[in-house]
C-alpha positions as CSV (number, residue, x, y, z in Angstrom):
1,M,189.8,339.7,206.1
2,S,189.8,335.9,207.0
3,R,189.8,333.3,203.8
4,L,187.1,331.3,205.7
5,C,183.7,333.6,205.4
6,F,181.1,332.8,208.0
7,G,177.9,332.4,205.9
8,S,175.1,333.1,208.1
9,L,171.9,332.0,205.9
10,T,171.9,328.6,207.6
11,M,171.3,329.6,211.0
12,G,168.3,332.0,210.2
13,P,164.7,331.3,209.7
14,L,165.1,330.2,206.2
15,Q,167.1,327.5,207.3
16,A,168.1,326.0,210.8
17,N,166.1,329.0,212.6
18,L,168.4,329.0,215.4
19,S,167.2,331.2,218.7
20,L,169.5,334.1,218.2
21,G,171.1,333.0,221.7
22,E,172.5,330.0,220.1
23,G,173.2,331.4,216.7
24,S,174.8,334.3,217.9
25,E,177.2,332.3,220.5
26,I,178.2,329.9,217.4
27,M,178.9,333.0,215.3
28,A,181.0,334.4,218.3
29,H,183.0,331.3,218.7
30,A,183.9,331.7,215.1
31,F,185.1,335.4,215.7
32,R,186.8,334.2,218.4
33,R,188.7,331.6,216.4
34,G,189.8,334.3,213.8
35,I,187.4,334.2,211.3
36,N,186.5,338.0,210.7
37,F,184.3,337.8,207.6
38,V,180.7,337.2,207.4
39,D,178.2,337.1,204.6
40,T,174.5,338.1,205.1
41,A,171.5,339.6,203.2
42,Q,168.3,341.4,203.8
43,L,166.2,338.3,203.1
44,Y,168.3,336.2,205.6
45,E,167.1,338.0,208.5
46,T,170.2,337.1,210.2
47,Y,171.6,341.1,211.1
48,E,170.9,340.5,214.6
49,Y,172.6,337.4,215.2
50,I,176.0,339.3,213.9
51,R,175.4,342.3,216.2
52,L,175.1,339.9,219.3
53,A,178.0,337.8,218.0
54,A,180.3,341.1,217.9
55,L,179.4,342.3,221.0
56,R,179.8,338.9,222.5
57,S,183.2,338.1,221.2
58,G,184.9,341.8,221.2
59,V,185.4,341.3,217.5
60,D,184.1,343.7,214.8
61,P,183.8,341.5,211.8
62,V,183.8,342.8,208.1
63,V,180.6,342.1,207.0
64,S,178.8,341.7,203.6
65,T,175.0,342.3,202.9
66,K,173.0,342.6,199.9
67,S,169.6,343.4,198.6
68,Y,166.7,342.7,195.8
69,A,166.5,346.6,196.0
70,Y,166.3,347.6,192.1
71,D,165.7,351.7,192.2
72,E,167.1,354.4,194.7
73,K,164.3,354.2,197.3
74,Q,164.7,350.6,198.1
75,A,168.5,350.3,197.9
76,A,168.4,353.3,200.8
77,K,165.9,351.4,202.6
78,A,168.1,348.2,202.4
79,L,171.1,350.3,203.7
80,E,169.2,351.8,206.3
81,E,168.1,348.8,207.6
82,A,171.4,347.0,207.7
83,R,172.8,350.0,209.5
84,R,170.6,350.1,212.0
85,M,170.3,346.3,212.8
86,L,174.0,346.0,212.8
87,D,174.3,349.2,214.8
88,R,177.1,350.4,212.5
89,D,177.7,353.5,210.4
90,V,179.7,351.8,207.5
91,I,178.6,348.5,205.7
92,D,181.9,347.2,204.6
93,I,180.4,345.6,201.2
94,F,176.9,346.2,200.0
95,M,175.9,344.4,197.0
96,L,173.0,343.6,194.6
97,H,171.4,340.0,195.3
98,E,171.2,337.3,192.6
99,Q,171.9,339.1,189.7
100,E,170.9,336.7,186.8
101,S,171.9,338.2,183.5
102,R,173.6,341.4,182.0
103,L,169.9,342.5,181.3
104,T,169.4,342.2,185.6
105,L,172.5,344.1,185.9
106,R,170.8,347.0,183.8
107,G,167.8,346.9,185.4
108,H,169.0,347.5,189.2
109,R,171.3,349.9,187.6
110,D,169.4,352.8,190.0
111,A,170.2,350.9,193.1
112,L,173.8,349.9,191.9
113,E,174.7,353.8,191.4
114,F,172.8,354.8,194.7
115,Y,175.5,352.3,196.6
116,M,178.4,353.8,194.2
117,G,177.4,357.1,195.7
118,Q,177.0,356.0,199.2
119,K,180.5,354.5,198.9
120,A,181.9,358.1,198.2
121,L,180.0,359.3,201.0
122,G,182.0,356.9,203.2
123,R,178.5,354.7,204.3
124,I,179.6,351.7,202.1
125,R,183.3,350.7,201.9
126,A,182.7,348.2,198.8
127,V,180.0,347.7,196.0
128,G,179.0,344.2,194.6
129,V,177.2,341.8,193.0
130,S,176.0,338.0,193.9
131,T,175.3,335.5,191.4
132,H,175.1,332.2,190.3
133,N,175.7,332.8,186.6
134,V,178.9,332.6,184.5
135,E,177.3,335.8,182.3
136,V,177.3,338.2,185.3
137,V,180.9,337.2,186.6
138,D,181.8,337.9,182.8
139,A,180.0,341.4,182.8
140,A,181.0,342.7,186.1
141,A,184.5,341.9,185.7
142,G,184.3,345.0,183.1
143,M,182.0,347.3,184.9
144,D,183.8,350.4,186.8
145,G,182.4,350.7,190.1
146,I,181.8,347.0,191.1
147,D,184.6,346.0,193.5
148,V,183.6,342.6,194.6
149,I,181.7,339.7,192.9
150,H,180.2,336.6,195.2
151,P,179.5,334.0,192.5
152,I,178.5,330.2,193.2
153,F,181.7,327.7,192.8
154,N,182.0,324.3,193.3
155,K,183.4,321.3,192.1
156,K,180.3,319.7,190.3
157,G,179.0,322.9,189.1
158,I,175.5,322.5,191.2
159,G,173.4,325.6,190.9
160,I,175.3,327.2,188.3
161,G,172.7,328.6,186.1
162,D,174.4,329.1,182.8
163,G,177.5,326.3,182.4
164,G,179.4,324.4,184.6
165,A,182.5,324.5,186.9
166,N,185.0,325.3,184.2
167,D,183.1,328.1,182.8
168,M,182.6,330.0,186.3
169,E,186.4,329.2,187.0
170,K,187.3,330.7,184.0
171,A,185.0,333.6,184.6
172,I,186.4,334.1,188.0
173,E,189.9,334.2,186.8
174,K,189.0,337.0,184.4
175,A,187.6,339.2,187.1
176,S,190.3,338.5,189.4
177,A,192.5,339.7,186.9
178,A,190.5,343.0,186.6
179,G,191.0,343.6,190.1
180,K,187.8,342.4,191.4
181,G,187.5,341.0,195.0
182,I,186.0,337.3,194.6
183,F,184.6,335.5,197.5
184,S,182.7,332.4,196.5
185,M,179.8,330.7,198.2
186,K,178.3,327.0,198.2
187,P,181.5,324.9,197.8
188,L,179.8,322.0,199.0
189,G,176.4,323.0,196.9
190,G,174.4,323.7,199.3
191,G,175.4,320.4,201.4
192,N,175.0,318.3,198.5
193,M,178.6,317.2,198.7
194,I,178.9,316.9,202.3
195,N,180.1,313.2,201.3
196,I,182.9,314.5,199.6
197,Y,183.3,317.5,202.1
198,R,187.2,317.6,202.0
199,E,187.3,316.9,198.3
200,A,184.9,319.5,197.7
201,M,186.4,322.0,199.8
202,E,190.2,321.9,198.7
203,Y,188.7,321.8,195.0
204,V,187.7,325.7,195.8
205,L,190.6,326.4,197.9
206,G,193.2,325.5,195.3
207,N,191.8,328.3,193.1
208,N,194.1,331.5,193.9
209,S,191.4,333.6,192.3
210,I,189.1,333.4,194.9
211,H,190.3,335.2,198.0
212,S,187.6,333.9,200.4
213,V,184.8,331.3,200.5
214,A,181.4,331.9,202.1
215,V,180.5,328.4,204.0
216,G,177.5,328.1,205.9
217,M,177.5,327.0,209.3
218,R,175.2,326.1,212.0
219,S,177.2,324.5,214.8
220,V,180.4,324.6,216.7
221,A,181.6,321.7,215.1
222,E,180.9,322.9,211.4
223,V,182.9,325.9,212.5
224,E,185.9,323.9,213.5
225,M,186.0,321.2,210.9
226,N,185.9,324.2,208.3
227,I,188.6,325.9,210.2
228,A,190.9,322.9,210.1
229,V,190.6,322.1,206.5
230,F,191.1,325.9,205.6
231,N,194.2,325.3,207.7
232,G,195.1,322.3,205.8
233,V,194.9,320.1,209.1
234,T,193.1,317.2,210.2
235,A,190.1,317.8,212.3
236,D,189.3,315.7,215.4
237,P,187.6,312.5,214.3
238,G,184.5,313.2,216.6
239,I,184.2,316.5,214.8
240,Q,184.4,314.5,211.5
241,E,181.8,312.2,212.4
242,T,179.3,314.9,213.6
243,V,179.5,317.2,210.7
244,S,179.1,313.8,208.2
245,L,175.9,313.0,209.8
246,Q,174.8,316.8,208.9
247,N,173.2,315.8,205.9
248,R,170.7,318.2,204.7
249,K,167.5,318.3,202.5
250,L,164.2,320.4,201.8
251,H,161.3,319.1,203.3
252,I,157.7,320.2,202.5
253,E,155.4,320.0,205.1
254,S,151.9,318.3,204.5
255,W,150.1,321.3,205.2
256,C,151.3,322.9,201.7
257,E,148.5,324.7,199.8
258,K,150.3,324.0,196.6
259,C,150.0,327.8,195.6
260,G,153.0,327.3,193.4
261,N,155.2,330.5,194.8
262,C,158.1,328.1,195.6
263,I,158.4,326.9,192.1
264,R,158.0,330.2,190.6
265,R,160.8,331.2,192.8
266,C,163.4,328.8,192.5
267,R,166.1,329.8,190.1
268,Q,167.4,326.4,189.9
269,E,164.2,324.8,188.4
270,A,164.6,322.1,191.5
271,L,160.7,322.3,192.1
272,S,157.9,321.4,190.4
273,M,154.1,319.9,190.7
274,K,153.8,316.4,190.4
275,D,150.6,314.1,191.4
276,G,149.4,317.1,192.9
277,R,152.1,317.8,195.2
278,I,155.3,320.0,195.2
279,A,158.3,317.6,194.1
280,V,161.8,318.4,194.7
281,D,164.8,317.4,192.4
282,A,167.6,317.2,194.6
283,G,170.2,317.0,192.4
284,R,169.3,320.7,191.2
285,C,168.1,321.6,194.4
286,V,170.9,323.9,196.4
287,L,169.3,324.1,199.8
288,C,169.6,328.2,200.0
289,G,165.8,328.2,201.6
290,Y,164.8,331.4,199.2
291,C,161.7,329.2,198.2
292,C,160.8,329.3,202.5
293,A,160.7,332.9,202.0
294,V,157.9,333.1,199.8
295,C,155.9,330.2,201.4
296,P,152.6,331.9,202.5
297,V,152.1,329.0,205.3
298,F,155.6,328.3,206.5
299,A,155.5,324.5,204.8
300,I,159.0,324.5,203.4
301,K,162.2,324.3,205.7
302,V,165.7,323.1,205.1
303,F,166.9,320.8,207.7
């Protein structure tokens, strides 16, 4: 698979909310340019973009998806949804989504064992976990049946829940040495390091324990910029300027009902109630958009 993985979260309803036509064509362009690995999740609602992009490009990409399922029934539903909406019999990588600790790994054991069983039946090719926590990478490194680990990793350690970049780097090296496939996420800290784009990317690419890097993309310019950096060449100046202007932020609309669902959902503790309004700590926010999914009035957006 390609070392550059197409992160599909950014184009879906939790972030840019591109039309199926526009989003699938951007992804199809990436596939035509040699990117053959795409990351998604049940939460992201981007399966249809991937299915259409594969049809448009004629490329059958490696697909990694994930679910919050914690028991066999939920896990089975998540797998069948992925197979149906992606129109494929076999899912390449199926992961437990956003695991927080050894305890959450134990709590999701029934789902994990279901996915392992489906791998034995040939419906899944590899089983994995995604996480923002060093502890989970360290624990998964020693777990039989886990083939792939999808950790957050970036130069400033933005979004790492229980340590810094050096701590995560050591855990990743341990897991890779144990034979686990590693593909990292958020090399730009959710867009917070766009001002040091090349430096941040080269930091992650310099880690030989990381086999692929998932980068969120929502435009052809971003696709071209990332391909250039991953190939060690300089992108067209016009493309560089376009990407540099695409700073993202979390925006909360005036009709927010202040229910607090987003505060409780945020694992980064980036949201809080201040002076009767929801406040965003930009230094903690990784622009994942997961808070958007729990807003009952769709008042939160990532631009």
